[in-house]
N, C-alpha and C positions, 0 to 999 in steps of 0.2 A: 556297295550297295547296300542300306539298309531295306527290311520290308516290315510293313505294319499287319501286323493279325490283322484276317480281315472280319474277326469280331468285332473288334472296336468301332464303333461309329463317331470315323474321325469328320465326316461331315459337320453332322451335330454338332460334336464339341466344339469345330473350329465355329461355327453360327455362332453357339453360346455363346464362347471365349470374346469373341470379335464383338459381341456387346456388352463385356464385364470391362469396368473400368480396369487401368493397366494398374492400379495405383490400391486396386485389391487384393486381401494378406494371402498368401498362399495356401492358408489354414481354412479361410473362409473360401476359396476355389474347389480347395476338395472334396468340403461339406460339401457345395451343392451338389460337386458331380454324382459324390454315393449317393446323396437322396434322389437323385433320377436312376438311381440303377435297381437292379427288379432283388427282390428279397434274397431270390433263391440263386444270385450269382453265381460262379466261381471265382471265392478269392482271390487266388493267381490271374486271373481275369478283368476284377475290377482293381488291383496294384497295377497292373498293365494300363486299364484306361488312366485309372489315376496321374498316372506317368504321363501317359501320351498331355492331359491338359495339361499339367502345369508346365512340360514342352513347350507348349503352344503361348500360354499363359505369358513364361519366358523370354520366348521370341514377340510377345504382340509388346511385351512392356520392352525390352530393346531398341526397338524399330522405335517406340513412341520416346524414347530415351532422344533420339536425333532431333528432334523436332524444337 
């Protein structure tokens, strides 16, 4: 079982990416997420947040492929 760092705003990311078109390139998703992060965020935490967002986006893309 994997756990998610409690500092990662998973609900907010899920909400944002639920409204992001699945054809949006990963680079745009990453840029969108990074723009929302505070300027003084720990770089390692920022990377974890981006990885989580990209995994949600990939999951959404895979789900949409079945339609």
